[in-house]
C-alpha positions as CSV (number, residue, x, y, z in Angstrom):
1,M,-9.8,-27.9,10.2
2,M,-8.7,-24.3,10.4
3,E,-9.2,-22.7,13.8
4,F,-11.3,-19.8,12.5
5,K,-14.7,-19.4,10.9
6,E,-15.8,-18.1,7.6
7,W,-16.0,-14.3,7.4
8,S,-15.5,-11.5,4.8
9,K,-14.9,-7.8,4.9
10,L,-15.1,-5.3,2.0
11,G,-13.4,-2.0,2.3
12,Y,-13.2,1.2,0.2
13,D,-10.6,3.9,0.3
14,P,-12.2,7.2,-1.0
15,Q,-8.8,8.9,-1.4
16,L,-7.6,6.2,-3.7
17,G,-10.9,5.2,-5.1
18,L,-9.9,1.6,-4.3
19,E,-11.8,-1.4,-3.0
20,S,-10.2,-4.0,-0.9
21,Y,-11.4,-7.4,0.3
22,Q,-10.4,-9.9,3.0
23,A,-12.1,-13.3,3.7
24,V,-11.8,-16.7,5.1
25,C,-13.4,-19.4,2.9
26,I,-13.8,-22.9,4.3
27,K,-16.9,-24.2,2.5
28,H,-17.8,-21.2,0.4
29,G,-16.7,-21.2,-3.2
30,F,-17.2,-18.6,-6.0
31,P,-18.8,-20.0,-9.2
32,S,-17.5,-18.9,-12.6
33,H,-17.7,-15.1,-12.9
34,M,-15.7,-12.1,-14.0
35,H,-15.2,-8.4,-13.0
36,D,-14.9,-5.1,-14.9
37,Y,-11.8,-4.3,-12.8
38,Y,-8.5,-6.0,-12.0
39,V,-8.2,-8.4,-9.1
40,F,-4.8,-8.7,-7.4
41,C,-5.1,-11.4,-4.7
42,Y,-2.7,-12.6,-2.0
43,I,-3.2,-15.9,-0.2
44,E,-2.6,-15.5,3.5
45,K,-3.2,-19.0,4.8
46,G,-4.3,-22.4,3.4
47,L,-4.5,-23.6,-0.2
48,Q,-6.8,-21.9,-2.7
49,S,-8.0,-23.4,-6.1
50,F,-9.5,-21.7,-9.1
51,L,-10.4,-22.5,-12.7
52,Y,-9.2,-20.1,-15.5
53,R,-9.5,-20.9,-19.2
54,K,-10.2,-24.6,-18.6
55,A,-7.1,-24.9,-16.5
56,K,-7.0,-25.5,-12.7
57,Y,-4.6,-23.5,-10.6
58,L,-3.5,-24.0,-7.0
59,T,-2.4,-21.0,-4.9
60,P,-0.4,-21.6,-1.6
61,P,0.3,-19.1,1.1
62,G,2.2,-16.2,-0.3
63,G,1.0,-17.0,-3.8
64,L,-0.5,-14.3,-6.0
65,I,-3.3,-14.1,-8.5
66,L,-3.5,-11.4,-11.2
67,L,-6.8,-11.2,-13.0
68,N,-7.6,-8.8,-15.9
69,P,-11.1,-7.3,-16.4
70,G,-13.3,-9.8,-18.1
71,D,-11.2,-12.9,-17.1
72,A,-13.7,-15.6,-16.2
73,H,-12.6,-17.6,-13.2
74,T,-13.8,-19.5,-10.1
75,G,-12.4,-19.5,-6.6
76,E,-12.7,-22.2,-3.9
77,P,-10.8,-24.0,-1.1
78,A,-8.5,-26.7,-2.4
79,D,-9.1,-28.8,0.7
80,V,-11.3,-29.0,3.8
81,R,-8.9,-26.7,5.8
82,G,-10.0,-23.7,3.7
83,F,-8.0,-20.6,3.0
84,E,-7.7,-16.9,3.9
85,Y,-6.9,-14.2,1.4
86,R,-6.5,-10.5,0.8
87,A,-7.4,-8.7,-2.4
88,V,-7.4,-5.3,-4.0
89,Y,-9.5,-4.2,-7.0
90,P,-7.8,-1.6,-9.1
91,T,-9.8,0.0,-11.8
92,V,-8.8,0.3,-15.5
93,R,-8.2,4.0,-14.9
94,H,-5.8,3.1,-12.0
95,L,-3.7,1.0,-14.3
96,Q,-3.8,3.5,-17.1
97,E,-2.6,6.2,-14.7
98,A,0.2,3.9,-13.5
99,V,1.3,3.3,-17.1
100,Y,1.4,7.0,-17.6
101,E,3.6,7.4,-14.5
102,L,6.0,4.9,-15.9
103,S,6.2,5.9,-19.5
104,G,4.9,9.5,-19.7
105,K,2.3,8.4,-22.3
106,W,-1.4,7.6,-22.1
107,R,-1.9,4.0,-23.4
108,D,-4.4,1.2,-23.2
109,A,-4.7,-0.5,-19.9
110,P,-2.1,-3.3,-19.5
111,F,-2.9,-7.0,-19.9
112,F,-1.4,-9.6,-17.6
113,P,-0.9,-13.0,-19.3
114,E,0.3,-14.8,-16.2
115,V,-2.7,-15.4,-13.9
116,R,-0.7,-17.2,-11.1
117,V,2.7,-15.9,-10.0
118,D,5.0,-16.6,-7.1
119,D,7.0,-13.4,-6.2
120,P,7.8,-13.0,-2.5
121,G,8.8,-9.3,-3.0
122,L,5.6,-8.4,-4.7
123,A,3.6,-10.5,-2.3
124,G,5.1,-8.5,0.6
125,A,4.3,-5.3,-1.1
126,M,0.7,-6.3,-1.7
127,R,0.2,-7.5,1.8
128,A,1.6,-4.2,3.1
129,L,-0.7,-2.2,0.8
130,H,-3.8,-4.2,2.1
131,Q,-2.8,-3.7,5.7
132,S,-2.4,0.0,5.1
133,L,-6.0,0.1,3.7
134,V,-7.6,-1.5,6.8
135,A,-5.4,0.2,9.4
136,E,-4.9,3.8,10.5
137,T,-2.2,4.7,7.9
138,P,-1.2,8.2,6.7
139,P,-2.6,9.0,3.2
140,L,0.9,9.6,1.9
141,K,2.0,6.1,2.8
142,R,-1.2,4.4,1.4
143,E,-0.9,6.2,-1.9
144,S,2.8,5.4,-2.2
145,L,2.3,1.7,-1.5
146,F,-0.5,1.6,-4.0
147,L,1.5,3.2,-6.7
148,M,4.5,1.0,-6.1
149,V,2.4,-2.1,-6.3
150,L,0.8,-1.0,-9.6
151,T,4.1,0.0,-11.2
152,R,5.8,-3.2,-10.0
153,V,3.1,-5.4,-11.4
154,I,3.2,-3.6,-14.7
155,R,7.0,-3.6,-15.0
156,Q,7.3,-7.3,-14.2
157,Y,4.1,-8.9,-15.5
158,A,2.4,-6.8,-18.2
159,A,2.4,-8.2,-21.7
160,S,4.0,-4.9,-23.1
161,N,7.2,-3.3,-21.9
162,H,6.8,0.1,-20.5
163,A,10.0,2.1,-20.7
164,L,11.2,3.7,-17.5
165,P,12.5,7.3,-17.4
166,T,16.1,7.3,-16.1
167,P,16.0,9.1,-12.7
168,G,18.3,12.1,-12.6
169,R,19.5,14.2,-9.7
170,E,16.8,16.6,-8.6
171,P,18.4,18.3,-5.5
172,N,16.2,21.4,-5.7
173,A,13.0,19.4,-6.1
174,V,13.9,17.1,-3.2
175,K,14.8,20.0,-1.0
176,R,11.5,21.7,-1.7
177,A,9.6,18.5,-1.1
178,C,11.3,18.1,2.3
179,Q,10.3,21.6,3.2
180,Y,6.7,20.9,2.0
181,I,6.5,17.8,4.2
182,H,7.9,19.8,7.2
183,D,5.4,22.6,6.6
184,H,2.4,20.3,6.3
185,A,3.5,17.4,8.6
186,A,0.4,17.6,10.9
187,E,-1.9,17.4,7.9
188,G,-3.1,14.4,5.9
189,I,-0.9,15.1,2.9
190,T,-0.9,12.8,-0.1
191,L,1.8,11.7,-2.5
192,T,0.0,13.6,-5.3
193,E,0.1,16.8,-3.3
194,V,3.9,16.5,-2.6
195,A,4.8,15.5,-6.1
196,E,2.7,18.3,-7.6
197,S,4.3,20.8,-5.3
198,V,7.7,20.1,-7.0
199,H,6.2,19.6,-10.5
200,L,7.2,15.9,-10.9
201,S,5.2,12.8,-11.6
202,R,4.4,10.7,-8.6
203,Y,6.5,7.7,-9.7
204,Y,9.5,9.7,-10.8
205,F,9.3,11.7,-7.5
206,L,9.3,8.6,-5.4
207,R,12.5,7.3,-7.1
208,V,14.5,10.6,-6.9
209,F,13.4,11.2,-3.3
210,H,14.4,7.8,-2.2
211,D,17.7,8.0,-4.0
212,A,18.5,11.4,-2.4
213,I,17.2,10.8,1.1
214,G,17.5,7.1,1.5
215,M,13.9,6.5,2.5
216,P,10.5,7.0,0.9
217,P,8.5,10.2,1.5
218,H,6.1,8.5,3.9
219,A,8.9,7.3,6.2
220,Y,10.4,10.8,6.1
221,L,7.1,12.3,7.1
222,E,6.8,9.9,10.0
223,S,10.3,10.9,11.2
224,V,9.4,14.5,11.0
225,R,6.2,13.9,13.0
226,I,8.2,12.0,15.6
227,G,10.7,14.8,15.8
228,K,8.0,17.3,16.4
229,A,6.4,15.0,19.1
230,R,9.7,14.8,20.9
231,R,10.0,18.6,21.2
232,L,6.4,18.9,22.4
233,L,6.9,16.2,25.0
234,E,10.1,17.9,26.2
235,K,7.9,21.0,26.9
236,G,5.5,19.0,29.0
237,L,2.4,18.9,26.8
238,P,-0.1,16.2,27.5
239,L,0.1,13.1,25.3
240,N,-3.2,13.5,23.5
241,R,-2.3,17.1,22.5
242,V,1.1,16.0,21.3
243,A,-0.4,13.2,19.2
244,Q,-2.9,15.7,17.6
245,E,-0.4,18.5,17.0
246,S,2.1,16.0,15.5
247,G,-0.3,14.7,12.9
248,F,-1.2,11.3,14.4
249,S,-4.7,10.0,14.1
250,D,-5.0,9.0,17.7
251,Q,-3.0,8.5,20.9
252,S,-2.8,4.8,20.5
253,H,-1.3,5.0,17.0
254,F,1.1,7.8,18.2
255,T,2.3,5.6,21.0
256,N,2.9,2.6,18.7
257,R,4.8,4.6,16.1
258,F,6.8,6.6,18.7
259,K,8.0,3.4,20.5
260,R,8.9,1.8,17.1
261,L,11.2,4.6,16.2
262,I,12.5,5.8,19.6
263,G,12.4,2.6,21.5
264,V,10.4,3.9,24.5
265,T,6.8,5.1,24.9
266,P,6.0,8.8,24.7
267,G,5.2,8.6,28.5
268,Q,8.6,7.2,29.3
269,Y,10.3,9.7,27.1
270,A,8.4,12.6,28.7
271,H,9.2,11.4,32.2
272,Q,12.9,12.2,31.9
273,F,12.1,15.9,31.4
274,R,9.9,16.2,34.5
275,S,11.5,18.0,37.4
């Protein structure tokens, strides 16, 4: 038997308008049902089973399930050990907006004919997205991860092809975006705000920014925040104030991110500047 008990947790991100779900199922199974939204599901542990259009599917750890609105399906443990999974529930509007980001045209919501897929890259992206929804994550990062998951699923698994605009060189837009991030680094800025400030679509902006800078906007923002924190620490400001003025949600999150990028804690870093 698995070492943990059954539990479930439903979350909602008001910025994205996105529901998320995480659960452990050992005995619990879902009878045949459907949703009026999409279901993108990632199996964390164990073996999951479900029925879809009279066929039975098994989903191992790392496996993905892509369900369209109206797809009747079940969901249950495949054996007595149970399974753990993470899921996000994008709406039809979310997918239509993502298609627009890709093609520049408003179209019907995409249909995904493959209900079970094995794609380690997409699985990692979906897991990262879900973790960002349940943890203290900057809005810019959450929105970027969500958009990248949606566009990746559409490009690789939608029934219709959606042409991608060829990214060009946008040095002025990238420069203005970098300045916008610097100017608003302590705020909870979003991908939409940064992209709109340089008059580019979110998806196109993500591509040209990464091509030019070598990292996504949310990673650039974190580097800017850490740089500001270092300067404040060198001036001797207390850690809680440094965290707040640098844009971090709390001191614990600040300490974790600082050590990840700099290699020492903020306290250790500040110590070397004390007389």
